[in-house]
N, CA, C, O and the ligand as a Tripos MOL2 file, in Angstrom:
@<TRIPOS>MOLECULE
protein
  305   303    77     0     0
PROTEIN
NO_CHARGES

@<TRIPOS>ATOM
      1 N           9.5010  106.5070   51.8280 N.3       1 MET1
      2 CA         10.7150  105.8920   52.5340 C.3       1 MET1
      3 C          11.5600  106.9590   53.2580 C.2       1 MET1
      4 O          12.0250  107.9450   52.6870 O.2       1 MET1
      5 N          11.7060  106.6970   54.4720 N.am      2 GLN2
      6 CA         12.6180  107.6530   55.2490 C.3       2 GLN2
      7 C          13.9220  106.9840   55.5660 C.2       2 GLN2
      8 O          14.0240  105.7740   55.7690 O.2       2 GLN2
      9 N          14.9090  107.8390   55.5970 N.am      3 ASN3
     10 CA         16.2890  107.3070   55.8290 C.3       3 ASN3
     11 C          16.9830  108.2380   56.7220 C.2       3 ASN3
     12 O          17.9720  108.8460   56.3130 O.2       3 ASN3
     13 N          16.5320  108.3950   57.9290 N.am      4 LYS4
     14 CA         17.2560  109.2630   58.8350 C.3       4 LYS4
     15 C          18.5610  108.5580   59.4040 C.2       4 LYS4
     16 O          18.5670  107.3670   59.7170 O.2       4 LYS4
     17 N          19.5610  109.3120   59.5030 N.am      5 PRO5
     18 CA         20.8830  108.8970   59.9470 C.3       5 PRO5
     19 C          20.8520  108.1900   61.4490 C.2       5 PRO5
     20 O          21.6060  107.2640   61.7450 O.2       5 PRO5
     21 N          19.9440  108.7170   62.2870 N.am      6 ASN6
     22 CA         19.9980  108.2370   63.6470 C.3       6 ASN6
     23 C          18.8230  107.2040   63.9080 C.2       6 ASN6
     24 O          18.4180  106.8990   65.0300 O.2       6 ASN6
     25 N          18.3480  106.7230   62.7380 N.am      7 THR7
     26 CA         17.3670  105.6330   62.9560 C.3       7 THR7
     27 C          18.0260  104.3130   62.9700 C.2       7 THR7
     28 O          18.6970  103.9070   62.0220 O.2       7 THR7
     29 N          17.8160  103.6120   64.1180 N.am      8 PRO8
     30 CA         18.4760  102.2870   64.2030 C.3       8 PRO8
     31 C          17.7340  101.2280   63.4260 C.2       8 PRO8
     32 O          16.5360  101.3310   63.1630 O.2       8 PRO8
     33 N          18.4660  100.2340   63.0760 N.am      9 GLN9
     34 CA         17.7820   99.0820   62.3280 C.3       9 GLN9
     35 C          16.8660   98.3130   63.3400 C.2       9 GLN9
     36 O          17.2350   98.0650   64.4880 O.2       9 GLN9
     37 N          15.7010   97.9690   62.8560 N.am     10 ILE10
     38 CA         14.8130   97.2700   63.7150 C.3      10 ILE10
     39 C          14.5760   95.8310   63.2900 C.2      10 ILE10
     40 O          13.6260   95.1970   63.7490 O.2      10 ILE10
     41 N          15.4160   95.3190   62.4330 N.am     11 ARG11
     42 CA         15.3370   93.9740   62.0770 C.3      11 ARG11
     43 C          16.7030   93.2040   62.3560 C.2      11 ARG11
     44 O          17.7740   93.7140   62.0240 O.2      11 ARG11
     45 N          16.6440   92.1560   62.8790 N.am     12 SER12
     46 CA         17.8360   91.4450   63.2160 C.3      12 SER12
     47 C          17.6320   89.9030   62.9650 C.2      12 SER12
     48 O          16.5430   89.3910   63.2240 O.2      12 SER12
     49 N          18.6330   89.1950   62.4840 N.am     13 VAL13
     50 CA         18.4620   87.7520   62.2630 C.3      13 VAL13
     51 C          19.0410   87.0870   63.4240 C.2      13 VAL13
     52 O          20.2400   87.1560   63.6960 O.2      13 VAL13
     53 N          18.0940   86.3780   64.1730 N.am     14 ILE14
     54 CA         18.5960   85.6840   65.3380 C.3      14 ILE14
     55 C          18.9280   84.2140   64.9440 C.2      14 ILE14
     56 O          18.1720   83.5570   64.2290 O.2      14 ILE14
     57 N          20.0670   83.7460   65.4350 N.am     15 THR15
     58 CA         20.4960   82.3990   65.0930 C.3      15 THR15
     59 C          20.4990   81.6630   66.4200 C.2      15 THR15
     60 O          21.1880   82.0200   67.3770 O.2      15 THR15
     61 N          19.6840   80.6100   66.4200 N.am     16 CYS16
     62 CA         19.4240   79.7850   67.5730 C.3      16 CYS16
     63 C          20.8060   78.9880   67.8370 C.2      16 CYS16
     64 O          21.3320   78.3290   66.9400 O.2      16 CYS16
     65 N          21.3210   79.0910   69.0570 N.am     17 PRO17
     66 CA         22.4800   78.3420   69.4130 C.3      17 PRO17
     67 C          22.3500   76.8880   69.4910 C.2      17 PRO17
     68 O          23.3340   76.1500   69.4430 O.2      17 PRO17
     69 N          21.0610   76.4350   69.6200 N.am     18 HIS18
     70 CA         20.7820   75.0080   69.8170 C.3      18 HIS18
     71 C          20.6440   74.2400   68.4670 C.2      18 HIS18
     72 O          21.2500   73.1780   68.3270 O.2      18 HIS18
     73 N          19.8670   74.7450   67.4720 N.am     19 CYS19
     74 CA         19.6650   74.1260   66.3080 C.3      19 CYS19
     75 C          20.2260   74.8590   65.1210 C.2      19 CYS19
     76 O          20.1710   74.3580   63.9980 O.2      19 CYS19
     77 N          20.7550   76.0110   65.3430 N.am     20 LYS20
     78 CA         21.3720   76.9200   64.3030 C.3      20 LYS20
     79 C          20.4000   77.4600   63.2460 C.2      20 LYS20
     80 O          20.7940   77.9450   62.1860 O.2      20 LYS20
     81 N          19.1420   77.3540   63.5820 N.am     21 ALA21
     82 CA         18.1050   77.9440   62.7030 C.3      21 ALA21
     83 C          18.2010   79.4600   62.8570 C.2      21 ALA21
     84 O          18.3760   79.9890   63.9550 O.2      21 ALA21
     85 N          18.0730   80.1850   61.6380 N.am     22 ALA22
     86 CA         18.0350   81.5740   61.6930 C.3      22 ALA22
     87 C          16.7120   82.0990   61.3580 C.2      22 ALA22
     88 O          16.0450   81.5500   60.4810 O.2      22 ALA22
     89 N          16.2480   83.2100   62.0500 N.am     23 ALA23
     90 CA         14.9500   83.7850   61.7560 C.3      23 ALA23
     91 C          15.0680   85.3140   61.8280 C.2      23 ALA23
     92 O          15.6990   85.8780   62.7210 O.2      23 ALA23
     93 N          14.4320   85.9470   60.8480 N.am     24 LEU24
     94 CA         14.3350   87.4320   60.8530 C.3      24 LEU24
     95 C          13.3190   87.8500   61.7750 C.2      24 LEU24
     96 O          12.1510   87.4820   61.6530 O.2      24 LEU24
     97 N          13.7670   88.6990   62.8040 N.am     25 GLU25
     98 CA         12.7700   89.1160   63.8600 C.3      25 GLU25
     99 C          12.7720   90.7280   63.9110 C.2      25 GLU25
    100 O          13.7580   91.4160   63.6470 O.2      25 GLU25
    101 N          11.6950   91.1450   64.2360 N.am     26 HIS26
    102 CA         11.5450   92.6440   64.6150 C.3      26 HIS26
    103 C          11.9810   92.9600   65.9600 C.2      26 HIS26
    104 O          11.6910   92.1820   66.8680 O.2      26 HIS26
    105 N          12.6550   94.0310   66.1950 N.am     27 MET27
    106 CA         13.1040   94.5090   67.5150 C.3      27 MET27
    107 C          12.2150   95.6730   67.9270 C.2      27 MET27
    108 O          11.9250   96.5600   67.1240 O.2      27 MET27
    109 N          11.7820   95.6610   69.1920 N.am     28 PRO28
    110 CA         11.1430   96.8200   69.6650 C.3      28 PRO28
    111 C          12.1480   98.0290   69.7650 C.2      28 PRO28
    112 O          13.3200   97.8460   70.0940 O.2      28 PRO28
    113 N          11.6550   99.2280   69.4780 N.am     29 LEU29
    114 CA         12.6380  100.3570   69.4580 C.3      29 LEU29
    115 C          13.0300  100.8010   70.8650 C.2      29 LEU29
    116 O          14.1570  101.2770   71.0020 O.2      29 LEU29
    117 N          12.2840  100.7060   71.8520 N.am     30 ASP30
    118 CA         12.6350  101.2870   73.1240 C.3      30 ASP30
    119 C          12.5770  100.2410   74.2290 C.2      30 ASP30
    120 O          12.5110  100.5850   75.4090 O.2      30 ASP30
    121 N          12.6010   98.9620   73.8500 N.am     31 ALA31
    122 CA         12.5550   98.0370   74.9330 C.3      31 ALA31
    123 C          13.4120   96.7650   74.5650 C.2      31 ALA31
    124 O          13.6990   96.5110   73.3950 O.2      31 ALA31
    125 N          13.7820   96.0250   75.5670 N.am     32 CYS32
    126 CA         14.4850   94.9600   75.3680 C.3      32 CYS32
    127 C          13.7280   93.6270   75.3410 C.2      32 CYS32
    128 O          12.7350   93.4430   76.0450 O.2      32 CYS32
    129 N          14.2250   92.7030   74.5080 N.am     33 GLN33
    130 CA         13.5580   91.4350   74.5100 C.3      33 GLN33
    131 C          14.3640   90.3480   75.1870 C.2      33 GLN33
    132 O          15.3710   89.8480   74.6860 O.2      33 GLN33
    133 N          13.8850   90.0390   76.2840 N.am     34 TRP34
    134 CA         14.7530   89.1330   77.2740 C.3      34 TRP34
    135 C          14.6410   87.6970   76.8200 C.2      34 TRP34
    136 O          15.5950   86.9230   76.9000 O.2      34 TRP34
    137 N          13.4510   87.3530   76.3370 N.am     35 PHE35
    138 CA         13.2360   85.9860   75.9320 C.3      35 PHE35
    139 C          12.9410   85.8470   74.4760 C.2      35 PHE35
    140 O          12.3900   86.7410   73.8350 O.2      35 PHE35
    141 N          13.3160   84.7160   73.9700 N.am     36 TYR36
    142 CA         12.9520   84.4890   72.5060 C.3      36 TYR36
    143 C          12.8170   82.9840   72.2530 C.2      36 TYR36
    144 O          13.7330   82.2200   72.5570 O.2      36 TYR36
    145 N          11.7130   82.5700   71.7140 N.am     37 ARG37
    146 CA         11.4970   81.1970   71.5580 C.3      37 ARG37
    147 C          11.7670   80.8100   70.0950 C.2      37 ARG37
    148 O          11.1770   81.3590   69.1640 O.2      37 ARG37
    149 N          12.6800   79.8460   69.9350 N.am     38 CYS38
    150 CA         13.0440   79.5060   68.5830 C.3      38 CYS38
    151 C          11.9090   78.8170   67.9080 C.2      38 CYS38
    152 O          11.2270   77.9680   68.4820 O.2      38 CYS38
    153 N          11.7060   79.2270   66.5940 N.am     39 ASN39
    154 CA         10.5930   78.7660   65.8670 C.3      39 ASN39
    155 C          10.8260   77.2570   65.3850 C.2      39 ASN39
    156 O           9.8930   76.5230   65.0570 O.2      39 ASN39
    157 N          12.1050   76.8950   65.3770 N.am     40 SER40
    158 CA         12.5170   75.7190   64.8670 C.3      40 SER40
    159 C          12.5340   74.5430   65.8480 C.2      40 SER40
    160 O          11.9240   73.5010   65.6120 O.2      40 SER40
    161 N          13.2590   74.7480   66.9650 N.am     41 CYS41
    162 CA         13.4020   73.7170   67.9470 C.3      41 CYS41
    163 C          12.5720   73.9930   69.2540 C.2      41 CYS41
    164 O          12.4870   73.1290   70.1270 O.2      41 CYS41
    165 N          11.9470   75.2520   69.3700 N.am     42 ASN42
    166 CA         11.1370   75.6170   70.4030 C.3      42 ASN42
    167 C          11.8640   75.7830   71.7010 C.2      42 ASN42
    168 O          11.2850   75.7080   72.7850 O.2      42 ASN42
    169 N          13.2220   76.0230   71.5590 N.am     43 GLU43
    170 CA         13.9370   76.3080   72.7780 C.3      43 GLU43
    171 C          13.8190   77.7630   73.1710 C.2      43 GLU43
    172 O          13.8610   78.6600   72.3290 O.2      43 GLU43
    173 N          13.6640   77.9930   74.5410 N.am     44 LEU44
    174 CA         13.5850   79.3900   75.0170 C.3      44 LEU44
    175 C          14.9810   79.9110   75.1730 C.2      44 LEU44
    176 O          15.7190   79.3740   76.0000 O.2      44 LEU44
    177 N          15.4100   80.9350   74.4310 N.am     45 LEU45
    178 CA         16.6280   81.6480   74.6020 C.3      45 LEU45
    179 C          16.5480   82.7820   75.5540 C.2      45 LEU45
    180 O          15.5740   83.5310   75.6280 O.2      45 LEU45
    181 N          17.6900   82.8800   76.3250 N.am     46 THR46
    182 CA         17.8220   84.0420   77.1840 C.3      46 THR46
    183 C          19.2310   84.6700   76.8730 C.2      46 THR46
    184 O          20.1210   83.9620   76.4040 O.2      46 THR46
    185 N          19.4140   85.9300   77.1240 N.am     47 PRO47
    186 CA         20.7130   86.5370   76.8010 C.3      47 PRO47
    187 C          21.9150   85.8820   77.5500 C.2      47 PRO47
    188 O          21.8030   85.3300   78.6450 O.2      47 PRO47
    189 N          23.0400   85.9980   76.8660 N.am     48 LYS48
    190 CA         24.3190   85.4710   77.5200 C.3      48 LYS48
    191 C          24.6500   86.5530   78.6280 C.2      48 LYS48
    192 O          24.1970   87.6970   78.6320 O.2      48 LYS48
    193 N          25.4890   86.0250   79.5420 N.am     49 THR49
    194 CA         25.9250   86.9690   80.6800 C.3      49 THR49
    195 C          26.5590   88.2340   80.1330 C.2      49 THR49
    196 O          27.4880   88.1720   79.3280 O.2      49 THR49
    197 N          26.0840   89.3160   80.5450 N.am     50 GLY50
    198 CA         26.7000   90.6370   80.0920 C.3      50 GLY50
    199 C          25.8990   91.2160   79.0060 C.2      50 GLY50
    200 O          26.0700   92.4140   78.7810 O.2      50 GLY50
    201 N          25.0590   90.5680   78.3010 N.am     51 ASP51
    202 CA         24.2230   91.1050   77.2840 C.3      51 ASP51
    203 C          22.9190   91.5070   77.7180 C.2      51 ASP51
    204 O          22.3210   90.8770   78.5900 O.2      51 ASP51
    205 N          22.4110   92.5940   77.1170 N.am     52 CYS52
    206 CA         21.0830   93.1320   77.6380 C.3      52 CYS52
    207 C          19.8190   92.4690   77.0230 C.2      52 CYS52
    208 O          18.7110   92.5830   77.5470 O.2      52 CYS52
    209 N          20.0360   91.8010   75.9370 N.am     53 CYS53
    210 CA         18.8160   91.1420   75.3620 C.3      53 CYS53
    211 C          19.2340   90.1020   74.3740 C.2      53 CYS53
    212 O          20.4260   89.9740   74.0940 O.2      53 CYS53
    213 N          18.3320   89.3700   73.8450 N.am     54 VAL54
    214 CA         18.6370   88.1820   73.0950 C.3      54 VAL54
    215 C          19.2130   88.6580   71.6790 C.2      54 VAL54
    216 O          20.0150   87.9580   71.0610 O.2      54 VAL54
    217 N          18.7690   89.8470   71.2210 N.am     55 PHE55
    218 CA         19.2960   90.3750   70.0500 C.3      55 PHE55
    219 C          20.7940   90.6240   70.0550 C.2      55 PHE55
    220 O          21.5200   90.3480   69.1000 O.2      55 PHE55
    221 N          21.2360   91.2010   71.2730 N.am     56 CYS56
    222 CA         22.6500   91.4000   71.4510 C.3      56 CYS56
    223 C          23.4480   90.1430   71.4710 C.2      56 CYS56
    224 O          24.5980   90.1260   71.0320 O.2      56 CYS56
    225 N          22.8430   89.0430   71.9920 N.am     57 SER57
    226 CA         23.5900   87.7700   72.1760 C.3      57 SER57
    227 C          23.4930   86.9040   70.8840 C.2      57 SER57
    228 O          24.4570   86.2060   70.5700 O.2      57 SER57
    229 N          22.4200   86.9260   70.1650 N.am     58 TYR58
    230 CA         22.2540   85.9790   69.1070 C.3      58 TYR58
    231 C          21.9020   86.5980   67.7990 C.2      58 TYR58
    232 O          21.8450   85.8880   66.7950 O.2      58 TYR58
    233 N          21.6660   87.8590   67.7480 N.am     59 GLY59
    234 CA         21.1550   88.5790   66.5400 C.3      59 GLY59
    235 C          22.4020   89.0330   65.7680 C.2      59 GLY59
    236 O          23.5060   89.1370   66.3030 O.2      59 GLY59
    237 N          22.1510   89.3010   64.4550 N.am     60 THR60
    238 CA         23.1380   89.8280   63.5530 C.3      60 THR60
    239 C          23.4860   91.2410   63.8530 C.2      60 THR60
    240 O          24.6030   91.7320   63.6880 O.2      60 THR60
    241 N          22.2920   91.9360   64.3700 N.am     61 ILE61
    242 CA         22.3880   93.3650   64.7990 C.3      61 ILE61
    243 C          21.9320   93.6040   66.1810 C.2      61 ILE61
    244 O          20.8810   93.0890   66.5640 O.2      61 ILE61
    245 N          22.6460   94.3480   66.9590 N.am     62 PRO62
    246 CA         22.3070   94.5100   68.4110 C.3      62 PRO62
    247 C          21.0260   95.3430   68.5020 C.2      62 PRO62
    248 O          20.5890   95.8960   67.4930 O.2      62 PRO62
    249 N          20.4330   95.4440   69.6510 N.am     63 CYS63
    250 CA         19.1230   96.1440   69.8100 C.3      63 CYS63
    251 C          19.2090   97.5680   69.6630 C.2      63 CYS63
    252 O          20.2880   98.1210   69.8770 O.2      63 CYS63
    253 N          18.1510   98.2540   69.3070 N.am     64 PRO64
    254 CA         18.2700   99.7080   69.0050 C.3      64 PRO64
    255 C          18.9390  100.5650   69.9670 C.2      64 PRO64
    256 O          19.7870  101.3720   69.5870 O.2      64 PRO64
    257 N          18.5870  100.4350   71.2920 N.am     65 PRO65
    258 CA         19.3820  101.2780   72.2800 C.3      65 PRO65
    259 C          20.9520  101.1150   72.1380 C.2      65 PRO65
    260 O          21.6820  102.1030   72.2260 O.2      65 PRO65
    261 N          21.3970   99.9870   71.9400 N.am     66 VAL66
    262 CA         22.8540   99.7040   71.7430 C.3      66 VAL66
    263 C          23.3650  100.3210   70.4690 C.2      66 VAL66
    264 O          24.4680  100.8650   70.4130 O.2      66 VAL66
    265 N          22.5480  100.2250   69.4530 N.am     67 GLN67
    266 CA         22.9840  100.7430   68.2190 C.3      67 GLN67
    267 C          23.1470  102.3700   68.2080 C.2      67 GLN67
    268 O          23.8900  102.9230   67.3980 O.2      67 GLN67
    269 N          22.4090  103.0610   69.1490 N.am     68 LEU68
    270 CA         22.4840  104.3980   69.3130 C.3      68 LEU68
    271 C          23.5250  104.7250   70.3780 C.2      68 LEU68
    272 O          23.5480  105.8610   70.8510 O.2      68 LEU68
    273 N          24.3200  103.8680   70.7510 N.am     69 GLY69
    274 CA         25.4550  104.1530   71.6850 C.3      69 GLY69
    275 C          25.0360  103.9940   73.1830 C.2      69 GLY69
    276 O          25.8000  104.2610   74.1110 O.2      69 GLY69
    277 N          23.8580  103.5730   73.3290 N.am     70 ASP70
    278 CA         23.4970  103.4000   74.7740 C.3      70 ASP70
    279 C          23.2860  101.9650   75.1300 C.2      70 ASP70
    280 O          23.3630  101.1140   74.2440 O.2      70 ASP70
    281 N          23.0330  101.6510   76.3240 N.am     71 SER71
    282 CA         22.7280  100.3040   76.7850 C.3      71 SER71
    283 C          21.2650  100.2400   77.3080 C.2      71 SER71
    284 O          20.7430  101.1670   77.9280 O.2      71 SER71
    285 N          20.6720   99.1150   77.0170 N.am     72 CYS72
    286 CA         19.2600   99.0860   77.5830 C.3      72 CYS72
    287 C          19.3590   98.3290   78.8740 C.2      72 CYS72
    288 O          18.3300   97.9360   79.4240 O.2      72 CYS72
    289 N          20.4690   98.1210   79.3520 N.am     73 ARG73
    290 CA         20.6240   97.2940   80.6160 C.3      73 ARG73
    291 C          20.6590   98.3000   81.7040 C.2      73 ARG73
    292 O          21.6430   99.0320   81.8040 O.2      73 ARG73
    293 N          19.6800   98.3910   82.5120 N.am     74 LYS74
    294 CA         19.6830   99.4830   83.5660 C.3      74 LYS74
    295 C          20.2040   98.8250   84.9150 C.2      74 LYS74
    296 O          19.8150   97.7280   85.3160 O.2      74 LYS74
    297 N          21.0860   99.5880   85.5350 N.am     75 PRO75
    298 CA         21.5160   99.1230   86.8550 C.3      75 PRO75
    299 C          20.4050   99.1020   87.8810 C.2      75 PRO75
    300 O          19.5190   99.9570   87.8670 O.2      75 PRO75
    301 N          20.4490   98.1800   88.7220 N.am     76 ALA76
    302 CA         19.4560   97.9930   89.7300 C.3      76 ALA76
    303 C          19.3960   99.0990   90.7720 C.2      76 ALA76
    304 O          18.5760   99.0400   91.6890 O.2      76 ALA76
    305 ZN         16.4290   76.5510   67.7180 Zn       77 ZN77
@<TRIPOS>BOND
     1     1     2 1
     2     2     3 1
     3     3     4 2
     4     3     5 am
     5     5     6 1
     6     6     7 1
     7     7     8 2
     8     7     9 am
     9     9    10 1
    10    10    11 1
    11    11    12 2
    12    11    13 am
    13    13    14 1
    14    14    15 1
    15    15    16 2
    16    15    17 am
    17    17    18 1
    18    18    19 1
    19    19    20 2
    20    19    21 am
    21    21    22 1
    22    22    23 1
    23    23    24 2
    24    23    25 am
    25    25    26 1
    26    26    27 1
    27    27    28 2
    28    27    29 am
    29    29    30 1
    30    30    31 1
    31    31    32 2
    32    31    33 am
    33    33    34 1
    34    34    35 1
    35    35    36 2
    36    35    37 am
    37    37    38 1
    38    38    39 1
    39    39    40 2
    40    39    41 am
    41    41    42 1
    42    42    43 1
    43    43    44 2
    44    43    45 am
    45    45    46 1
    46    46    47 1
    47    47    48 2
    48    47    49 am
    49    49    50 1
    50    50    51 1
    51    51    52 2
    52    51    53 am
    53    53    54 1
    54    54    55 1
    55    55    56 2
    56    55    57 am
    57    57    58 1
    58    58    59 1
    59    59    60 2
    60    59    61 am
    61    61    62 1
    62    62    63 1
    63    63    64 2
    64    63    65 am
    65    65    66 1
    66    66    67 1
    67    67    68 2
    68    67    69 am
    69    69    70 1
    70    70    71 1
    71    71    72 2
    72    71    73 am
    73    73    74 1
    74    74    75 1
    75    75    76 2
    76    75    77 am
    77    77    78 1
    78    78    79 1
    79    79    80 2
    80    79    81 am
    81    81    82 1
    82    82    83 1
    83    83    84 2
    84    83    85 am
    85    85    86 1
    86    86    87 1
    87    87    88 2
    88    87    89 am
    89    89    90 1
    90    90    91 1
    91    91    92 2
    92    91    93 am
    93    93    94 1
    94    94    95 1
    95    95    96 2
    96    95    97 am
    97    97    98 1
    98    98    99 1
    99    99   100 2
   100    99   101 am
   101   101   102 1
   102   102   103 1
   103   103   104 2
   104   103   105 am
   105   105   106 1
   106   106   107 1
   107   107   108 2
   108   107   109 am
   109   109   110 1
   110   110   111 1
   111   111   112 2
   112   111   113 am
   113   113   114 1
   114   114   115 1
   115   115   116 2
   116   115   117 am
   117   117   118 1
   118   118   119 1
   119   119   120 2
   120   119   121 am
   121   121   122 1
   122   122   123 1
   123   123   124 2
   124   123   125 am
   125   125   126 1
   126   126   127 1
   127   127   128 2
   128   127   129 am
   129   129   130 1
   130   130   131 1
   131   131   132 2
   132   131   133 am
   133   133   134 1
   134   134   135 1
   135   135   136 2
   136   135   137 am
   137   137   138 1
   138   138   139 1
   139   139   140 2
   140   139   141 am
   141   141   142 1
   142   142   143 1
   143   143   144 2
   144   143   145 am
   145   145   146 1
   146   146   147 1
   147   147   148 2
   148   147   149 am
   149   149   150 1
   150   150   151 1
   151   151   152 2
   152   151   153 am
   153   153   154 1
   154   154   155 1
   155   155   156 2
   156   155   157 am
   157   157   158 1
   158   158   159 1
   159   159   160 2
   160   159   161 am
   161   161   162 1
   162   162   163 1
   163   163   164 2
   164   163   165 am
   165   165   166 1
   166   166   167 1
   167   167   168 2
   168   167   169 am
   169   169   170 1
   170   170   171 1
   171   171   172 2
   172   171   173 am
   173   173   174 1
   174   174   175 1
   175   175   176 2
   176   175   177 am
   177   177   178 1
   178   178   179 1
   179   179   180 2
   180   179   181 am
   181   181   182 1
   182   182   183 1
   183   183   184 2
   184   183   185 am
   185   185   186 1
   186   186   187 1
   187   187   188 2
   188   187   189 am
   189   189   190 1
   190   190   191 1
   191   191   192 2
   192   191   193 am
   193   193   194 1
   194   194   195 1
   195   195   196 2
   196   195   197 am
   197   197   198 1
   198   198   199 1
   199   199   200 2
   200   199   201 am
   201   201   202 1
   202   202   203 1
   203   203   204 2
   204   203   205 am
   205   205   206 1
   206   206   207 1
   207   207   208 2
   208   207   209 am
   209   209   210 1
   210   210   211 1
   211   211   212 2
   212   211   213 am
   213   213   214 1
   214   214   215 1
   215   215   216 2
   216   215   217 am
   217   217   218 1
   218   218   219 1
   219   219   220 2
   220   219   221 am
   221   221   222 1
   222   222   223 1
   223   223   224 2
   224   223   225 am
   225   225   226 1
   226   226   227 1
   227   227   228 2
   228   227   229 am
   229   229   230 1
   230   230   231 1
   231   231   232 2
   232   231   233 am
   233   233   234 1
   234   234   235 1
   235   235   236 2
   236   235   237 am
   237   237   238 1
   238   238   239 1
   239   239   240 2
   240   239   241 am
   241   241   242 1
   242   242   243 1
   243   243   244 2
   244   243   245 am
   245   245   246 1
   246   246   247 1
   247   247   248 2
   248   247   249 am
   249   249   250 1
   250   250   251 1
   251   251   252 2
   252   251   253 am
   253   253   254 1
   254   254   255 1
   255   255   256 2
   256   255   257 am
   257   257   258 1
   258   258   259 1
   259   259   260 2
   260   259   261 am
   261   261   262 1
   262   262   263 1
   263   263   264 2
   264   263   265 am
   265   265   266 1
   266   266   267 1
   267   267   268 2
   268   267   269 am
   269   269   270 1
   270   270   271 1
   271   271   272 2
   272   271   273 am
   273   273   274 1
   274   274   275 1
   275   275   276 2
   276   275   277 am
   277   277   278 1
   278   278   279 1
   279   279   280 2
   280   279   281 am
   281   281   282 1
   282   282   283 1
   283   283   284 2
   284   283   285 am
   285   285   286 1
   286   286   287 1
   287   287   288 2
   288   287   289 am
   289   289   290 1
   290   290   291 1
   291   291   292 2
   292   291   293 am
   293   293   294 1
   294   294   295 1
   295   295   296 2
   296   295   297 am
   297   297   298 1
   298   298   299 1
   299   299   300 2
   300   299   301 am
   301   301   302 1
   302   302   303 1
   303   303   304 2
@<TRIPOS>SUBSTRUCTURE
     1 MET1         2 RESIDUE 1 A MET
     2 GLN2         6 RESIDUE 1 A GLN
     3 ASN3        10 RESIDUE 1 A ASN
     4 LYS4        14 RESIDUE 1 A LYS
     5 PRO5        18 RESIDUE 1 A PRO
     6 ASN6        22 RESIDUE 1 A ASN
     7 THR7        26 RESIDUE 1 A THR
     8 PRO8        30 RESIDUE 1 A PRO
     9 GLN9        34 RESIDUE 1 A GLN
    10 ILE10       38 RESIDUE 1 A ILE
    11 ARG11       42 RESIDUE 1 A ARG
    12 SER12       46 RESIDUE 1 A SER
    13 VAL13       50 RESIDUE 1 A VAL
    14 ILE14       54 RESIDUE 1 A ILE
    15 THR15       58 RESIDUE 1 A THR
    16 CYS16       62 RESIDUE 1 A CYS
    17 PRO17       66 RESIDUE 1 A PRO
    18 HIS18       70 RESIDUE 1 A HIS
    19 CYS19       74 RESIDUE 1 A CYS
    20 LYS20       78 RESIDUE 1 A LYS
    21 ALA21       82 RESIDUE 1 A ALA
    22 ALA22       86 RESIDUE 1 A ALA
    23 ALA23       90 RESIDUE 1 A ALA
    24 LEU24       94 RESIDUE 1 A LEU
    25 GLU25       98 RESIDUE 1 A GLU
    26 HIS26      102 RESIDUE 1 A HIS
    27 MET27      106 RESIDUE 1 A MET
    28 PRO28      110 RESIDUE 1 A PRO
    29 LEU29      114 RESIDUE 1 A LEU
    30 ASP30      118 RESIDUE 1 A ASP
    31 ALA31      122 RESIDUE 1 A ALA
    32 CYS32      126 RESIDUE 1 A CYS
    33 GLN33      130 RESIDUE 1 A GLN
    34 TRP34      134 RESIDUE 1 A TRP
    35 PHE35      138 RESIDUE 1 A PHE
    36 TYR36      142 RESIDUE 1 A TYR
    37 ARG37      146 RESIDUE 1 A ARG
    38 CYS38      150 RESIDUE 1 A CYS
    39 ASN39      154 RESIDUE 1 A ASN
    40 SER40      158 RESIDUE 1 A SER
    41 CYS41      162 RESIDUE 1 A CYS
    42 ASN42      166 RESIDUE 1 A ASN
    43 GLU43      170 RESIDUE 1 A GLU
    44 LEU44      174 RESIDUE 1 A LEU
    45 LEU45      178 RESIDUE 1 A LEU
    46 THR46      182 RESIDUE 1 A THR
    47 PRO47      186 RESIDUE 1 A PRO
    48 LYS48      190 RESIDUE 1 A LYS
    49 THR49      194 RESIDUE 1 A THR
    50 GLY50      198 RESIDUE 1 A GLY
    51 ASP51      202 RESIDUE 1 A ASP
    52 CYS52      206 RESIDUE 1 A CYS
    53 CYS53      210 RESIDUE 1 A CYS
    54 VAL54      214 RESIDUE 1 A VAL
    55 PHE55      218 RESIDUE 1 A PHE
    56 CYS56      222 RESIDUE 1 A CYS
    57 SER57      226 RESIDUE 1 A SER
    58 TYR58      230 RESIDUE 1 A TYR
    59 GLY59      234 RESIDUE 1 A GLY
    60 THR60      238 RESIDUE 1 A THR
    61 ILE61      242 RESIDUE 1 A ILE
    62 PRO62      246 RESIDUE 1 A PRO
    63 CYS63      250 RESIDUE 1 A CYS
    64 PRO64      254 RESIDUE 1 A PRO
    65 PRO65      258 RESIDUE 1 A PRO
    66 VAL66      262 RESIDUE 1 A VAL
    67 GLN67      266 RESIDUE 1 A GLN
    68 LEU68      270 RESIDUE 1 A LEU
    69 GLY69      274 RESIDUE 1 A GLY
    70 ASP70      278 RESIDUE 1 A ASP
    71 SER71      282 RESIDUE 1 A SER
    72 CYS72      286 RESIDUE 1 A CYS
    73 ARG73      290 RESIDUE 1 A ARG
    74 LYS74      294 RESIDUE 1 A LYS
    75 PRO75      298 RESIDUE 1 A PRO
    76 ALA76      302 RESIDUE 1 A ALA
    77 ZN77       305 GROUP 0 **** ****
């Protein structure tokens, strides 16, 4: 078991805004997940305006880049 201080959490519970179902999901460490399909109602979720990924919008824990003080949203 490793417990480094700068290691972000990679699990977040996503709550579907449509059916309120919650699911524990893995987050990629260096990428953003823009789409998430709810296992319960099959709705395709996308991030809210201003959020970089579905974990930041609907998860209990924001995505790893944001946890480390960065943003994964890259300017065009
Ligand atoms: Zn749902």
